[in-house]
C-alpha positions as a printed Julia matrix, in Angstrom:
166×3 Matrix{Float64}:
  88.94  112.77   79.64
  91.39  113.62   76.87
  91.01  112.48   73.29
  92.29  108.92   72.7
  93.67  108.05   69.3
  93.07  104.72   67.56
  96.8   103.97   67.98
  96.51  104.58   71.74
  93.72  102.01   71.9
  95.77   99.49   69.92
  98.82  100.08   72.14
  96.77   99.7    75.33
  95.26   96.44   74.1
  98.66   95.04   73.08
 100.25   96.11   76.37
  97.46   94.49   78.38
  97.74   91.35   76.26
 101.45   91.17   77.1
 100.81   91.67   80.83
  98.07   89.04   80.85
 100.33   86.62   78.92
 102.71   86.8    81.89
 100.08   85.17   84.09
  98.83   82.82   81.37
 102.32   81.54   80.59
 103.02   80.77   84.24
  99.69   79.12   85.01
  99.59   76.99   81.86
 103.3    76.22   82.09
 103.57   77.55   78.53
 107.25   78.46   78.61
 107.38   79.46   74.95
 104.59   81.98   75.52
 106.18   83.16   78.76
 109.56   83.74   77.1
 107.96   85.53   74.15
 106.77   88.47   76.27
 110.23   89.57   77.47
 113.06   91.56   75.97
 116.36   89.66   76.07
 117.4    91.44   79.29
 114.86   92.23   82.01
 114.98   94.22   85.24
 113.07   92.24   87.85
 112.28   93.28   91.4
 110.51   90.56   93.37
 112.06   91.43   96.73
 108.56   91.44   98.25
 108.58   87.62   97.86
 112.27   87.11   98.63
 113.76   87.12   95.11
 116.64   89.53   94.7
 116.17   92.51   92.41
 118.43   92.76   89.4
 119.02   92.46   85.73
 118.43   88.99   84.32
 118.82   87.37   80.95
 115.22   86.56   80.02
 116.19   82.95   79.28
 117.57   82.62   82.83
 114.45   84.19   84.36
 112.21   81.79   82.41
 114.39   78.78   83.3
 114.18   79.63   86.99
 110.41   80.16   86.81
 110.08   76.78   85.1
 111.99   75.11   87.94
 109.9    76.78   90.62
 106.53   76.19   88.97
 107.31   72.51   88.3
 106.89   71.96   92.04
 103.42   73.47   92.31
 100.33   71.35   91.83
  98.57   74.41   90.42
  98.74   78.19   90.35
  96.34   80.91   89.3
  97.45   84.48   88.68
  95.0    87.26   87.9
  95.85   90.67   86.5
  93.29   93.48   86.7
  92.76   97.24   86.66
  95.43   97.99   84.07
  96.5   101.64   84.06
  98.62  102.56   81.04
 101.13  105.37   80.66
 102.54  105.38   77.13
 105.56  107.51   76.27
 106.34  106.87   72.6
 108.01  103.45   72.44
 108.08  103.01   76.22
 105.17  102.3    78.53
 104.27  101.51   82.11
 101.28   99.36   82.95
 100.29   99.23   86.59
  98.15   96.18   87.32
  96.56   94.73   90.41
  97.37   91.1    91.0
  96.33   88.11   93.03
  98.18   84.82   92.86
  97.12   81.44   94.25
  99.78   78.76   94.79
  99.0    75.13   95.63
 101.2    72.14   96.48
  99.88   68.59   96.55
  99.52   66.83   99.87
 100.79   63.36  100.54
 104.53   63.64   99.9
 107.19   63.49  102.61
 107.6    67.25  102.51
 103.86   68.01  102.53
 102.49   70.77  104.71
  99.88   69.98  107.31
  96.36   69.43  105.98
  94.77   72.75  105.13
  98.15   74.46  104.66
  98.74   73.52  101.02
  97.8    76.99   99.74
  99.39   80.44   99.69
  97.64   83.49   98.27
  99.31   86.82   97.68
  97.86   90.1    96.5
  99.22   93.45   95.49
 100.27   95.03   92.26
 102.8    94.94   89.44
 104.65   97.84   87.92
 105.24   96.55   84.38
 107.74   98.38   82.17
 107.45   97.72   78.44
 109.18   98.69   75.25
 107.88   98.6    71.7
 109.91   96.2    69.54
 109.52   95.09   65.91
 107.73   92.0    67.36
 105.34   94.13   69.48
 105.31   95.32   73.08
 107.65   93.38   75.41
 108.26   93.48   79.13
 111.67   94.92   79.97
 111.05   95.27   83.69
 108.63   93.99   86.32
 108.32   95.0    89.96
 106.03   93.0    92.24
 104.69   94.75   95.32
 102.93   92.29   97.63
 100.59   94.16   99.97
  98.88   91.19  101.62
  99.04   87.42  101.88
  97.12   84.59  103.49
  97.94   80.95  103.9
 101.25   79.18  104.06
 104.23   80.95  102.46
 106.27   77.74  102.87
 104.51   76.28   99.83
 107.04   78.17   97.68
 109.98   76.5    99.42
 108.25   73.13   99.04
 107.67   73.84   95.34
 111.35   74.72   94.84
 112.45   71.45   96.48
 109.96   69.42   94.45
 110.91   71.17   91.21
 114.59   70.42   91.79
 113.85   66.82   92.75
 111.87   66.42   89.51
 114.88   67.63   87.56
 113.1    70.69   86.19
């Protein structure tokens, strides 16, 4: 293994902190934290879950996430096996992911009992840039490689989020 400088270790820790904050912000519905990890414009590719790829204003991306996640009873995203490639002030962090999504039963639009959960797994390709405020995500690609459960829970969550005025 090649020599690792103290700055490399600091950068890796800060990059991983940013990537983990992505999951933490979503799951805790901490929209200030979630917004803080992005540059003002972000390239997002979530076509593997039906969201069109493109350039988004970070505020718009966060607003849309807030609306979607308002309809979930709970979510839990994990981010593991971070592999860093640092190129000066740019970096890529590949990370494995698993995401659990739950909707509450009992409403008119509820899924059948036992179908309130959707789990996806795969990996993220996280692109980051060093800013005066630290490392920020400037691009995220989600590659879902497997799923179990009911993918309709996302559509239910969108309807419930909109109905709640989120």
